[in-house]
C-alpha positions as CSV (number, residue, x, y, z in Angstrom):
1,A,22.8,16.7,15.2
2,R,22.1,19.0,12.4
3,A,24.0,16.8,10.0
4,I,22.0,13.8,11.0
5,W,18.7,15.8,10.6
6,S,19.8,17.1,7.2
7,A,20.4,13.4,6.0
8,M,17.0,12.3,7.3
9,V,15.2,14.9,5.4
10,R,17.3,14.8,2.3
11,R,15.0,15.1,-0.7
12,K,15.5,13.3,-4.1
13,V,16.1,15.5,-7.1
14,M,13.8,14.5,-10.0
15,D,15.1,13.9,-13.4
16,R,13.2,15.6,-16.3
17,D,13.1,12.2,-18.2
18,L,10.8,10.4,-15.7
19,M,10.0,7.7,-18.4
20,A,13.6,6.4,-18.4
21,T,13.9,3.2,-16.7
22,P,15.9,-0.2,-16.9
23,L,12.6,-2.0,-16.3
24,Q,10.3,-3.1,-19.1
25,R,7.2,-0.8,-19.8
26,C,4.6,-3.4,-20.9
27,L,1.5,-2.9,-18.8
28,T,-1.7,-1.6,-20.2
29,T,-4.5,0.1,-18.3
30,L,-6.4,-3.2,-18.3
31,D,-3.3,-4.9,-16.9
32,L,-3.2,-2.3,-13.9
33,V,-7.0,-2.6,-13.3
34,L,-6.6,-6.5,-13.0
35,L,-3.4,-6.0,-10.9
36,G,-5.4,-3.9,-8.4
37,I,-8.6,-6.1,-8.4
38,G,-6.4,-9.1,-8.0
39,N,-4.6,-7.8,-5.1
40,M,-7.7,-6.4,-3.1
41,C,-10.3,-9.0,-4.1
42,G,-8.4,-12.0,-3.0
43,A,-6.6,-11.5,0.4
44,G,-9.1,-9.3,2.2
45,I,-12.4,-11.0,1.4
46,Y,-11.2,-14.5,1.8
47,V,-8.4,-14.1,4.3
48,L,-9.6,-11.3,6.8
49,T,-13.5,-11.6,6.7
50,G,-13.7,-14.4,9.2
51,T,-11.4,-12.6,11.7
52,V,-13.2,-9.3,11.4
53,V,-16.6,-11.0,11.8
54,R,-15.6,-13.0,14.9
55,H,-13.6,-10.6,16.8
56,K,-14.3,-7.0,15.5
57,A,-17.6,-6.1,13.9
58,G,-20.1,-9.1,13.9
59,P,-22.8,-8.9,11.2
60,A,-21.9,-5.3,10.7
61,T,-18.6,-6.3,9.0
62,F,-20.1,-5.0,5.7
63,L,-20.0,-1.5,7.1
64,S,-16.4,-2.0,8.1
65,Y,-15.7,-2.8,4.5
66,L,-17.7,0.1,3.3
67,I,-16.0,2.5,5.5
68,A,-12.5,1.1,4.4
69,G,-13.5,1.3,0.8
70,V,-14.6,4.8,0.7
71,T,-11.4,5.8,2.6
72,A,-9.4,3.7,0.2
73,F,-11.1,5.5,-2.8
74,L,-10.3,9.0,-1.4
75,N,-6.6,7.8,-0.8
76,G,-6.6,6.5,-4.4
77,L,-7.4,10.1,-5.7
78,C,-4.2,11.2,-3.9
79,Y,-2.1,8.4,-5.2
80,A,-3.4,8.9,-8.8
81,E,-2.2,12.4,-8.8
82,L,1.3,11.7,-7.4
83,G,1.5,8.5,-9.4
84,A,0.8,10.5,-12.7
85,R,3.4,13.1,-11.8
86,V,6.2,10.7,-10.7
87,P,5.9,7.5,-12.8
88,K,8.4,5.6,-10.8
89,A,8.6,2.3,-8.9
90,G,8.4,2.7,-5.2
91,S,5.0,4.4,-4.8
92,A,4.5,6.3,-1.6
93,Y,8.3,5.9,-0.9
94,S,9.2,7.7,-4.2
95,Y,6.7,10.5,-3.6
96,T,7.8,11.1,-0.2
97,Y,11.5,11.0,-1.0
98,I,10.9,13.9,-3.5
99,A,8.5,15.9,-1.1
100,A,10.0,15.3,2.4
101,G,13.0,13.1,2.1
102,S,11.8,10.3,4.4
103,F,13.4,6.9,4.7
104,V,10.7,5.8,7.2
105,I,7.9,5.5,4.6
106,G,9.8,3.2,2.4
107,W,10.7,1.0,5.4
108,S,7.0,1.1,6.3
109,I,5.8,-0.1,3.0
110,I,8.3,-3.0,3.0
111,L,6.8,-4.1,6.3
112,E,3.2,-3.9,4.8
113,Y,4.1,-6.0,1.7
114,V,6.2,-8.8,3.6
115,L,3.5,-9.2,6.2
116,S,0.8,-9.1,3.5
117,A,2.5,-11.9,1.6
118,A,2.8,-14.0,4.6
119,S,-1.0,-13.4,5.5
120,I,-2.0,-14.2,2.0
121,A,-0.1,-17.5,1.9
122,R,-1.6,-18.5,5.3
123,G,-5.0,-17.8,3.9
124,F,-4.2,-20.0,0.9
125,S,-3.2,-22.9,3.0
126,G,-6.2,-22.4,5.3
127,T,-8.5,-22.5,2.4
128,V,-6.9,-25.7,1.0
129,N,-7.1,-27.2,4.5
130,A,-10.8,-26.3,4.7
131,L,-11.4,-28.0,1.3
132,S,-9.5,-31.2,2.6
133,G,-11.7,-31.5,5.6
134,G,-8.7,-30.6,7.8
135,R,-6.6,-33.4,6.6
136,L,-3.7,-31.0,5.6
137,A,-3.4,-29.7,9.1
138,N,-3.7,-33.1,10.6
139,W,-0.9,-34.4,8.3
140,S,1.4,-31.6,9.2
141,V,0.8,-32.1,12.9
142,E,1.5,-35.8,12.7
143,H,4.4,-35.8,10.3
144,V,6.1,-32.5,10.8
145,G,5.3,-31.6,14.4
146,T,4.0,-28.5,16.3
147,F,5.5,-25.4,17.7
148,Y,3.5,-25.6,21.0
149,T,0.6,-27.5,22.8
150,P,-2.6,-25.5,22.9
151,Q,-3.7,-24.7,26.3
152,P,-7.4,-25.0,27.5
153,N,-9.6,-21.8,26.9
154,T,-7.2,-20.3,24.3
155,T,-7.4,-19.5,20.7
156,A,-4.8,-19.3,17.9
157,G,-4.8,-15.5,18.3
158,D,-3.5,-15.9,21.7
159,Y,-0.2,-17.2,20.4
160,M,2.3,-15.2,18.3
161,I,3.3,-18.2,16.2
162,S,1.4,-20.8,14.3
163,H,0.5,-24.2,15.8
164,Y,2.4,-26.0,13.2
165,P,4.9,-25.3,10.4
166,D,2.9,-24.3,7.3
167,L,5.0,-25.8,4.6
168,L,2.2,-25.2,2.0
169,S,2.3,-21.4,2.4
170,F,6.1,-21.4,2.5
171,G,6.2,-23.2,-0.8
172,A,3.5,-21.1,-2.4
173,V,5.4,-17.7,-1.7
174,L,8.5,-19.3,-3.2
175,L,6.8,-20.6,-6.3
176,V,5.3,-17.1,-7.0
177,G,8.6,-15.5,-6.6
178,L,10.1,-17.8,-9.3
179,L,7.1,-16.8,-11.6
180,L,7.9,-13.2,-11.0
181,C,11.5,-13.7,-12.0
182,L,10.2,-14.4,-15.7
183,G,9.4,-10.7,-16.0
184,A,6.2,-8.6,-15.9
185,S,5.4,-9.2,-19.7
186,T,5.1,-13.0,-19.2
187,S,3.8,-13.3,-15.7
188,K,1.0,-10.9,-16.1
189,H,-1.0,-13.3,-18.1
190,F,-1.1,-15.5,-15.0
191,N,-2.6,-12.7,-12.9
192,T,-5.3,-12.0,-15.8
193,L,-6.4,-15.6,-15.6
194,T,-6.5,-16.0,-11.9
195,T,-8.2,-12.8,-11.3
196,S,-10.9,-13.4,-13.9
197,I,-11.8,-16.8,-12.3
198,N,-12.0,-15.2,-8.9
199,L,-14.4,-12.4,-10.0
200,V,-16.9,-14.9,-11.6
201,V,-16.8,-17.3,-8.6
202,L,-17.2,-14.4,-5.9
203,A,-20.2,-13.2,-7.7
204,F,-21.6,-16.8,-7.8
205,T,-20.9,-17.4,-4.2
206,T,-22.5,-14.1,-3.1
207,C,-25.7,-15.2,-5.1
208,V,-25.7,-18.5,-3.4
209,L,-25.3,-17.0,0.1
210,L,-28.1,-14.4,-0.5
211,H,-30.4,-17.1,-1.7
212,F,-30.1,-19.0,1.6
213,A,-30.0,-15.8,3.7
214,Q,-31.9,-15.6,7.0
215,L,-32.7,-12.1,8.2
216,S,-32.9,-13.4,11.7
217,N,-29.0,-13.3,11.8
218,W,-29.3,-9.5,11.6
219,T,-32.1,-8.9,14.1
220,G,-31.8,-7.8,17.6
221,E,-28.6,-6.8,19.5
222,S,-26.6,-9.3,17.7
223,F,-26.1,-6.9,14.7
224,L,-23.6,-4.7,16.7
225,P,-22.1,-7.2,19.2
226,F,-18.9,-5.0,19.5
227,Q,-20.8,-1.6,19.2
228,F,-19.9,0.9,16.5
229,T,-16.4,1.1,18.0
230,G,-16.0,-2.3,16.8
231,V,-17.2,-1.4,13.2
232,L,-14.4,1.3,13.2
233,S,-11.8,-1.3,14.6
234,G,-12.9,-3.7,11.8
235,A,-12.5,-1.0,9.3
236,A,-8.9,-0.4,10.4
237,T,-8.3,-4.1,9.8
238,C,-10.3,-4.3,6.5
239,F,-8.3,-1.4,5.3
240,Y,-5.5,-3.9,4.5
241,A,-7.8,-5.5,1.9
242,F,-7.6,-2.2,-0.2
243,I,-3.8,-1.9,-0.7
244,G,-4.1,-3.2,-4.3
245,F,-4.2,0.4,-5.7
246,D,-0.9,0.9,-4.0
247,A,0.4,-2.1,-6.0
248,I,-0.8,-0.2,-9.1
249,S,1.2,2.9,-8.2
250,V,4.2,0.8,-7.5
251,S,4.1,-0.7,-11.1
252,T,3.9,2.7,-12.8
253,E,7.5,2.4,-13.9
254,E,6.4,-0.6,-16.0
255,A,3.3,1.0,-17.3
256,L,3.1,2.0,-21.0
257,T,1.1,5.2,-20.3
258,P,1.3,5.9,-16.6
259,Q,-0.1,9.4,-16.7
260,K,-3.4,8.0,-18.3
261,S,-3.6,4.6,-17.0
262,L,-3.0,5.2,-13.2
263,P,-6.0,7.4,-12.4
264,I,-8.4,5.1,-14.5
265,A,-7.0,1.9,-12.9
266,T,-7.0,3.1,-9.5
267,G,-10.6,4.6,-9.4
268,L,-12.0,1.6,-11.3
269,S,-10.5,-1.2,-9.3
270,V,-11.2,0.3,-5.9
271,T,-14.8,0.8,-6.8
272,V,-15.3,-2.7,-8.2
273,V,-13.8,-4.3,-5.1
274,T,-15.7,-2.2,-2.7
275,V,-19.0,-3.2,-4.2
276,L,-18.0,-6.9,-4.2
277,V,-16.7,-7.2,-0.8
278,V,-19.6,-5.2,0.8
279,L,-22.1,-7.6,-0.9
280,A,-20.0,-10.8,-0.1
281,S,-19.5,-9.8,3.6
282,A,-23.2,-8.9,4.1
283,A,-24.3,-12.2,2.3
284,I,-22.2,-14.5,4.6
285,T,-23.4,-12.9,7.9
286,L,-27.0,-13.3,6.6
287,F,-26.2,-16.9,5.7
288,E,-24.7,-18.1,8.9
289,P,-24.7,-16.7,12.5
290,W,-21.6,-14.4,13.0
291,H,-20.3,-16.4,16.0
292,Q,-20.0,-19.7,13.9
293,I,-18.1,-18.3,11.0
294,D,-14.8,-19.7,10.5
295,T,-11.8,-17.3,11.0
296,Q,-9.4,-18.8,8.3
297,A,-11.8,-20.0,5.5
298,A,-15.0,-18.2,6.1
299,F,-16.9,-18.8,2.8
300,T,-15.9,-22.6,2.2
301,A,-16.4,-23.6,5.8
302,A,-19.9,-21.8,5.9
303,L,-21.1,-23.7,2.7
304,G,-19.7,-27.0,3.9
305,A,-21.5,-26.6,7.4
306,R,-24.8,-26.3,5.4
307,H,-23.9,-29.4,3.3
308,L,-23.8,-27.4,0.1
309,H,-20.8,-29.3,-1.0
310,W,-21.3,-28.5,-4.8
311,A,-21.0,-24.8,-3.9
312,Q,-18.3,-25.3,-1.5
313,I,-16.1,-26.9,-4.2
314,I,-16.8,-24.0,-6.7
315,T,-16.2,-21.4,-4.1
316,G,-13.0,-23.2,-2.9
317,V,-11.6,-23.1,-6.5
318,G,-12.5,-19.3,-6.8
319,S,-11.1,-18.6,-3.5
320,I,-7.8,-20.4,-4.3
321,A,-7.6,-18.6,-7.6
322,G,-8.3,-15.3,-5.9
323,I,-5.8,-15.7,-3.1
324,V,-3.2,-16.9,-5.6
325,A,-3.9,-13.8,-7.6
326,S,-3.5,-11.7,-4.5
327,L,-0.3,-13.3,-3.6
328,Y,1.1,-12.7,-7.1
329,C,0.0,-9.1,-7.1
330,N,1.4,-8.3,-3.6
331,N,4.7,-10.1,-4.4
332,Y,4.9,-8.3,-7.6
333,A,4.8,-4.9,-5.9
334,M,6.9,-5.9,-2.9
335,P,10.3,-6.1,-4.5
336,R,9.7,-2.9,-6.7
337,V,9.7,-0.9,-3.5
338,I,12.9,-2.7,-2.3
339,Y,14.3,-2.1,-5.9
340,A,13.5,1.7,-5.6
341,M,15.1,2.1,-2.2
342,A,18.2,0.2,-3.3
343,S,18.5,2.2,-6.5
344,D,18.6,5.3,-4.4
345,G,21.3,3.7,-2.2
346,L,19.2,3.7,1.1
347,I,19.4,0.0,1.5
348,F,21.9,-2.4,0.1
349,R,22.6,-1.6,-3.6
350,Q,22.9,-5.3,-4.6
351,L,19.1,-5.4,-4.2
352,A,18.6,-3.2,-7.1
353,Y,20.1,-5.7,-9.6
354,V,17.9,-6.1,-12.8
355,W,18.4,-9.3,-14.8
356,P,18.9,-8.1,-18.4
357,R,17.1,-11.2,-20.0
358,T,13.8,-10.5,-18.3
359,R,14.3,-6.9,-17.0
360,A,13.1,-7.8,-13.5
361,P,14.6,-7.0,-10.2
362,V,15.5,-10.6,-9.4
363,V,17.7,-10.1,-6.2
364,A,14.9,-8.0,-4.6
365,I,12.3,-10.6,-5.6
366,A,14.3,-13.6,-4.1
367,S,15.1,-11.7,-0.8
368,A,11.6,-10.5,-0.3
369,S,10.1,-13.8,-1.2
370,L,12.3,-15.7,1.2
371,L,11.6,-13.4,4.1
372,A,7.8,-13.6,3.5
373,A,8.0,-17.4,3.0
374,V,9.7,-17.7,6.4
375,L,7.1,-15.6,8.1
376,A,4.3,-17.5,6.6
377,L,5.9,-20.8,7.8
378,I,5.8,-19.7,11.5
379,L,3.3,-16.9,12.1
380,D,-0.5,-17.3,12.6
381,I,-2.9,-15.4,10.4
382,E,-4.7,-13.9,13.5
383,A,-1.4,-12.7,14.8
384,L,-0.9,-10.8,11.5
385,A,-4.3,-9.4,11.0
386,D,-4.0,-6.0,12.9
387,F,-0.3,-5.6,12.2
388,L,-1.1,-5.6,8.4
389,S,-3.0,-2.3,8.4
390,I,-0.7,0.0,10.4
391,G,2.0,0.2,7.6
392,T,-0.6,0.8,5.0
393,L,-2.4,3.6,7.0
394,V,0.8,5.3,7.8
395,A,1.9,5.2,4.2
396,Y,-1.4,6.6,2.8
397,T,-1.6,9.3,5.5
398,I,1.9,10.6,4.3
399,V,0.9,10.2,0.7
400,S,-2.0,12.6,1.4
401,C,0.4,15.0,3.1
402,N,2.6,14.8,0.1
403,V,-0.2,15.9,-2.3
404,V,-0.5,19.1,-0.2
405,V,3.3,19.6,-0.2
406,L,3.7,19.1,-4.0
407,R,0.7,21.3,-4.9
408,Y,2.1,24.2,-2.9
409,W,5.8,23.6,-3.6
410,R,7.6,22.9,-6.9
411,P,10.2,20.1,-6.5
412,T,13.8,20.6,-7.9
413,T,14.6,18.8,-11.2
414,V,17.9,18.3,-13.1
415,D,18.4,18.7,-16.7
416,G,16.9,16.1,-19.0
417,P,18.0,14.7,-22.3
418,S,18.9,16.9,-25.1
419,M,16.1,18.1,-27.4
420,Q,16.2,17.8,-31.2
421,D,17.4,21.3,-31.7
422,G,20.3,20.7,-29.3
423,T,18.9,22.7,-26.3
424,T,18.5,21.1,-22.9
425,A,15.5,21.5,-20.4
426,D,15.7,24.2,-17.8
427,V,16.3,23.5,-14.2
428,T,13.3,24.1,-12.1
429,S,13.9,24.8,-8.5
430,D,11.7,25.2,-5.6
431,G,12.3,29.0,-5.4
432,D,9.3,30.0,-7.5
433,D,7.8,32.9,-5.7
434,S,4.3,32.3,-7.1
435,V,4.0,28.8,-5.9
436,G,3.0,28.4,-2.2
437,A,2.7,32.2,-1.7
438,L,-0.4,33.8,-0.1
439,K,-3.1,34.6,-2.4
440,P,-3.4,38.5,-2.9
441,R,-6.4,38.9,-0.7
442,F,-4.6,37.3,2.2
443,A,-1.2,39.0,1.6
444,S,-1.5,41.1,4.9
445,F,-2.5,38.1,7.1
446,P,-0.6,38.3,10.4
447,V,2.2,35.7,10.8
448,L,1.7,34.1,7.5
449,K,2.9,37.2,5.5
450,S,6.3,36.9,7.0
451,L,6.7,33.3,5.8
452,A,8.6,32.3,2.7
453,P,6.6,30.7,-0.3
454,G,5.8,27.2,0.6
455,Q,6.2,27.5,4.3
456,G,2.7,28.6,5.1
457,P,1.1,25.4,3.6
458,L,3.6,23.3,5.7
459,L,2.6,25.2,8.8
460,G,-1.2,24.7,8.0
461,L,-0.6,21.0,7.5
462,A,1.3,20.6,10.8
463,V,-1.5,22.4,12.6
464,L,-4.1,20.1,10.8
465,V,-2.3,16.9,11.6
466,T,-1.7,17.7,15.3
467,G,-5.4,18.7,15.6
468,V,-6.7,15.5,14.1
469,I,-4.3,13.4,16.3
470,S,-5.6,15.3,19.5
471,A,-9.1,14.9,18.6
472,C,-8.8,11.2,17.9
473,L,-7.1,10.8,21.3
474,V,-9.8,12.7,23.0
475,A,-12.5,10.6,21.3
476,N,-10.7,7.2,22.2
477,L,-9.7,8.0,25.8
478,A,-12.8,10.0,26.8
479,T,-15.5,8.1,24.8
480,D,-18.0,7.7,27.8
481,Q,-17.5,11.3,28.8
482,L,-18.3,12.4,25.3
483,I,-21.4,10.2,25.2
484,E,-22.4,11.7,28.7
485,A,-21.7,15.2,27.3
486,N,-19.2,16.2,30.1
487,W,-18.3,19.7,29.4
488,W,-14.5,19.4,29.5
489,A,-14.6,16.5,27.1
490,V,-16.8,18.2,24.6
491,L,-14.9,21.5,24.9
492,L,-11.5,19.6,24.1
493,Q,-13.0,17.8,21.2
494,L,-14.4,21.1,19.8
495,L,-11.1,22.9,20.3
496,F,-9.0,20.3,18.5
497,T,-11.6,20.0,15.7
498,L,-11.5,23.7,15.2
499,Q,-7.7,23.5,15.2
500,A,-7.8,20.9,12.4
501,A,-10.2,23.1,10.4
502,A,-8.0,26.2,11.0
503,G,-5.0,24.3,9.5
504,C,-7.1,23.4,6.4
505,L,-8.1,27.1,6.0
506,V,-4.5,28.2,6.2
507,I,-3.5,25.8,3.4
508,M,-6.4,27.1,1.3
509,A,-5.1,30.8,1.6
510,H,-2.0,30.0,-0.5
511,Q,-1.5,29.7,-4.2
512,Q,-1.2,26.2,-5.7
513,D,1.3,25.2,-8.6
514,P,-0.6,26.0,-11.9
515,L,1.8,24.2,-14.1
516,I,0.6,20.6,-13.2
517,D,-0.5,19.1,-16.5
518,T,-1.1,15.5,-15.3
519,F,-4.1,14.2,-13.3
520,R,-5.1,16.5,-10.5
521,A,-7.1,15.1,-7.6
522,P,-10.2,17.2,-7.1
523,G,-10.9,19.4,-3.9
524,V,-7.3,19.9,-2.9
525,P,-6.5,20.7,-0.1
526,V,-9.9,19.8,1.4
527,L,-9.7,16.2,-0.1
528,P,-6.4,15.3,1.3
529,C,-7.3,16.8,4.7
530,V,-10.3,14.7,5.0
531,V,-8.3,11.7,3.9
532,I,-5.8,12.4,6.6
533,A,-8.6,12.6,9.2
534,L,-10.0,9.3,8.1
535,N,-6.7,7.5,8.1
536,V,-5.7,8.9,11.5
537,T,-9.1,7.9,12.9
538,L,-8.5,4.3,11.8
539,I,-5.0,4.3,13.0
540,M,-6.0,5.2,16.5
541,K,-8.3,2.2,16.6
542,L,-5.4,-0.3,16.2
543,Q,-4.2,-2.1,19.3
544,V,-1.2,-0.9,21.5
545,L,0.7,-4.1,20.7
546,T,0.4,-3.3,17.0
547,W,2.1,0.0,17.6
548,I,4.9,-1.6,19.8
549,R,5.7,-4.0,16.8
550,F,5.7,-1.2,14.4
551,F,8.2,0.9,16.3
552,V,10.4,-2.1,16.7
553,W,10.3,-2.5,12.9
554,L,11.2,1.2,12.5
555,A,14.0,0.8,14.9
556,V,15.5,-1.9,12.9
557,G,15.1,0.3,9.7
558,L,16.9,3.2,11.2
559,L,19.7,0.9,12.1
560,V,20.0,-0.2,8.5
561,Y,19.7,3.6,7.4
562,F,22.3,5.1,9.7
563,G,24.6,2.1,9.2
564,Y,24.5,1.9,5.4
565,G,21.9,4.3,3.7
566,I,23.0,7.6,5.2
567,S,26.5,7.3,3.6
568,H,25.5,5.5,0.4
569,S,22.4,7.6,-0.7
570,R,22.7,9.0,-4.2
571,Q,21.7,12.3,-2.9
572,S,24.8,12.5,-0.9
573,V,27.0,15.2,-2.5
574,A,30.2,13.5,-1.4
575,L,29.1,10.1,-2.8
576,A,27.7,11.7,-6.2
577,A,31.2,13.0,-7.1
578,T,33.0,9.6,-6.7
579,E,30.2,7.0,-7.3
580,A,30.8,4.3,-9.9
581,T,28.2,3.3,-12.5
582,P,25.1,1.8,-10.7
583,L,23.9,-1.7,-11.0
584,T,20.5,-0.8,-12.5
585,A,21.9,1.1,-15.5
586,D,19.9,4.2,-14.9
587,L,22.7,6.4,-16.0
588,N,23.4,4.3,-19.2
589,Y,19.8,4.4,-20.0
590,K,19.7,8.3,-19.8
591,K,22.9,8.4,-22.1
592,L,21.1,6.1,-24.5
593,V,18.1,8.3,-24.8
594,E,20.2,11.4,-25.2
595,A,22.1,9.6,-28.0
596,E,18.9,8.5,-29.6
597,S,17.5,12.2,-29.5
598,A,20.8,13.5,-31.0
599,M,21.5,10.9,-33.7
600,G,18.0,9.7,-34.6
601,D,18.6,6.1,-33.8
602,S,15.8,3.6,-34.2
603,V,13.8,2.1,-31.3
604,N,15.3,-1.4,-32.0
605,E,18.8,-0.1,-32.0
606,S,18.1,1.7,-28.7
607,K,16.8,-1.4,-27.0
608,A,20.0,-3.4,-28.3
609,S,22.3,-0.6,-27.0
610,L,20.5,-0.7,-23.6
611,T,21.0,-4.5,-23.3
612,D,24.6,-4.3,-24.2
613,A,25.2,-1.4,-21.7
614,T,23.5,-3.3,-18.9
615,N,25.5,-6.6,-19.6
616,N,28.8,-4.8,-19.6
617,E,27.9,-2.8,-16.4
618,Q,26.9,-5.9,-14.7
619,K,30.1,-7.7,-15.6
């Protein structure tokens, strides 16, 4: 049992040369901004708005987007700090593997991206179907067939699978996968074009909807048909729309200047998208009664119902461009997480293969695209909506915890490449007594004074998280009692809230790492503690069935880990002594950098050597 636990929490050792990579560093700050906007401003507003309006929040959907946007911005600050410190593919997985050694987070992110790709593709086909007046669906039912016959008084959300096989969404995912195999330097221009078209058209559509707005759609009890709990539940679903900045952090291994670009791109993209989706969601509920809004193609269907066909066509073109851009950005990030986990040996190593010609992880791209395409073929978008957010929220919560961990504990690194004077970088261990120790004025604090440096903040973090979870459980299970001010419910809520606050104070009593010279999120540890509380609040609003599906997915992941990853991990001491050269050429690239530093080789010669080394290695 101890050996299994040690393997589960095995931490990754960082290399000093974090810029070394077999992938191609070609993305500028603008490319990262457009990558984030493209991912966030396509799928969420076009795909999920109708579902949230009809089944979650009604006209108050814009409040759901606002809550989700603010939460995403605060999460983005945490991501920006870790992404600047660890500019590697894998995003939250890479950060967690260094801070806590968790396989679960990477597996959760794969779930997030695969389901997201399927949902976006379904939104794409739904928009095309709406523009064709339903002809696409009718043709599919007539010539391809159906999975089931709808029963009276049922909706698409009552069934786990789609009414008919969606061949268009299946093909769209595969075509985007082929485009990604061309490499980031080529395919990024496609994202620039589609995202620019989407931003212009979304602004145009919002103006048209506001021009024909009717305030009567917001008056009376109909503004909050599902109460404020519905707004929070809608925010939990809408949060899926803001995973674009996660795609930014996934791509840092291909960014030219990740320490500078990541914080700027994350903050700017989340802010722009939040403003746009809040205005657009408010406009459509003012334009059309909320109970009449279409769940699959909300904007185009609403304009068509009012016979504004000229605006419907323009909006349809923009929505298609936005959804295609979102599909590209999502599918761009998805295989990078798989590549990172395969490079570390936690999943099948063949998935880490990088094609020398385009320097893209083509096996990971092909595998992930095929899985997402199959899910898009058979699953309905309403069945995916809630399931999309849980992986995202779990990942973001763990990232916020990692910000606290890495501020109060210095991760172990290994010697980097030789310097010009022949010396090597020193090894930094996590045993620095000044990092994570109590501040001098709290040195005699009971219990905490007996803990080793770094253990106190971990204790405070555990107290905080358990307090937040307990407070959210009380709020959800005893909502009526809290409203009626029953003494026991109020007392429990107060005690658990104080517990969470005490955990934050324990963390604040310790010294942070003063040597972080990259972007630092402001207000640590208060900021990540607030983010954790917001994320857990949204997680607790998800349906029980969503949690059941999530745990099933985790069970499958643990089978993969214990069957393969636990014995093939690069952090395994036994494997490290006998392991052959990896598929991704990480080791050869490091040797190349060392040789360049010692011999003064030119940049062009270095690139040629890297290509030759990779080709020989793959043969």
